[in-house]
C-alpha positions as CSV (number, residue, x, y, z in Angstrom):
1,M,52.6,76.2,156.9
2,S,56.0,76.8,155.5
3,P,57.8,80.1,155.2
4,I,57.4,79.9,151.4
5,E,53.7,79.3,151.7
6,I,53.3,82.2,154.1
7,G,55.3,84.5,151.7
8,E,53.1,83.4,148.8
9,A,50.0,84.1,150.8
10,I,51.3,87.6,151.7
11,N,52.2,88.3,148.1
12,Y,48.7,87.2,147.0
13,I,47.0,89.6,149.4
14,L,49.3,92.4,148.4
15,N,48.7,91.8,144.7
16,N,44.9,91.3,145.1
17,P,43.6,94.3,147.2
18,K,39.9,93.7,146.2
19,E,40.2,90.0,147.3
20,A,42.0,91.1,150.5
21,K,39.3,93.6,151.3
22,K,36.6,90.9,150.8
23,M,38.5,88.5,153.0
24,G,38.8,91.1,155.7
25,E,35.1,91.9,155.5
26,N,34.2,88.2,155.7
27,G,36.5,87.7,158.7
28,R,34.9,90.6,160.5
29,K,31.4,89.3,159.8
30,M,32.3,85.9,161.2
31,V,33.7,87.5,164.4
32,M,30.6,89.6,164.8
33,E,28.1,86.8,164.1
34,K,29.7,83.6,165.2
35,Y,33.1,83.9,167.1
36,N,32.3,86.4,169.8
37,W,32.0,86.1,173.6
38,D,28.2,86.5,173.7
39,I,27.8,83.4,171.5
40,E,30.6,81.4,173.0
41,K,29.4,82.0,176.6
42,K,26.0,80.5,175.8
43,K,27.8,77.4,174.5
44,L,30.0,77.2,177.5
45,I,27.1,77.7,180.0
46,G,25.2,75.0,178.1
47,L,28.1,72.7,178.4
48,Y,28.5,73.4,182.2
49,Q,24.8,72.7,182.6
50,E,25.0,69.4,180.8
51,L,28.1,68.3,182.8
52,S,26.5,69.2,186.1
53,K,23.6,66.9,185.6
């Protein structure tokens, strides 16, 4: 990612508030449903159990 690409992405978000809101909502949904400690700890415990066999 170059500074120019980062600047373009920031400008896009600033110029498209509805899209920015949608992206934020989607990000929050993913954190709540997929990328959180309760889900990750199950994966980690499963991995430890497999490795300890």
